[in-house]
C-alpha positions as CSV (number, residue, x, y, z in Angstrom):
1,M,1.8,-19.1,16.7
2,D,3.1,-22.2,15.0
3,S,3.9,-23.3,11.5
4,E,0.5,-24.9,11.0
5,R,-1.4,-21.7,12.0
6,I,0.7,-19.6,9.6
7,Q,0.2,-22.1,6.8
8,Q,-3.6,-21.9,7.4
9,L,-3.6,-18.1,7.3
10,L,-1.7,-18.2,4.0
11,L,-4.0,-20.8,2.6
12,N,-7.0,-18.7,3.6
13,A,-5.5,-15.8,1.7
14,F,-4.2,-17.8,-1.2
15,P,-6.6,-20.8,-1.5
16,H,-5.0,-22.1,-4.8
17,A,-1.4,-21.8,-3.7
18,E,1.2,-24.3,-2.8
19,V,2.2,-23.3,0.8
20,T,4.9,-24.7,3.0
21,V,5.9,-23.2,6.4
22,V,8.6,-24.6,8.6
23,S,10.2,-23.6,11.9
24,D,12.6,-25.2,14.3
25,D,11.6,-23.0,17.3
26,N,8.1,-21.5,16.6
27,V,9.7,-18.0,16.6
28,H,11.7,-18.0,13.4
29,F,9.8,-19.2,10.3
30,S,10.4,-19.9,6.6
31,A,7.5,-19.8,4.2
32,K,7.3,-20.8,0.6
33,V,4.2,-19.8,-1.4
34,V,3.7,-20.5,-5.1
35,D,0.6,-18.7,-6.3
36,A,-0.7,-17.6,-9.7
37,G,-1.8,-14.3,-8.1
38,F,1.9,-13.3,-7.7
39,D,2.3,-13.2,-11.5
40,G,3.3,-9.7,-12.6
41,L,3.6,-8.4,-9.0
42,S,6.9,-6.9,-7.7
43,R,8.7,-8.6,-4.8
44,V,7.5,-5.8,-2.5
45,A,3.9,-6.3,-3.5
46,R,4.1,-10.0,-3.0
47,H,5.5,-9.5,0.5
48,R,2.8,-7.0,1.3
49,R,0.1,-9.5,0.4
50,V,1.7,-12.1,2.6
51,H,2.1,-9.7,5.5
52,D,-1.5,-8.7,5.2
53,A,-2.6,-12.3,5.3
54,I,-0.7,-13.0,8.5
55,G,-1.6,-9.8,10.2
56,P,-0.4,-8.4,13.5
57,A,1.4,-11.6,14.6
58,L,4.3,-10.4,12.5
59,G,6.7,-8.7,14.9
60,R,4.8,-10.0,17.9
61,E,4.5,-13.8,18.0
62,I,6.7,-14.2,14.9
63,H,10.2,-12.9,15.4
64,A,11.4,-13.6,11.9
65,L,9.8,-14.8,8.7
66,T,11.8,-15.7,5.6
67,L,9.6,-15.6,2.4
68,H,10.1,-17.4,-0.9
69,L,7.3,-16.1,-3.1
70,R,6.9,-17.3,-6.7
71,A,4.3,-17.5,-9.4
72,P,4.0,-20.9,-11.1
73,G,6.6,-21.2,-13.9
74,E,9.1,-18.8,-12.4
75,V,12.6,-20.0,-11.8
76,G,12.6,-21.7,-8.4
77,A,8.8,-22.1,-8.2
78,G,9.0,-25.9,-7.9
79,G,12.2,-26.2,-6.0
80,S,14.4,-24.1,-3.7
81,A,14.1,-20.4,-4.0
């Protein structure tokens, strides 16, 4: 699994989102997703939606995934989380 594949999985699940995925080693990843569908959802609910989008690779091919999940207009949505 690489950053581009994770980014594509997230874009498939969140087609109108701004998605950025980075990794220095293709094992530890950091993803930033800004999507209107996160509006009103708890942090846990947002994480569940992302985990569902990535699927079983979490914990197998992906050792660590740091998530920065925001709805547009939330503090940190356009910059660092």
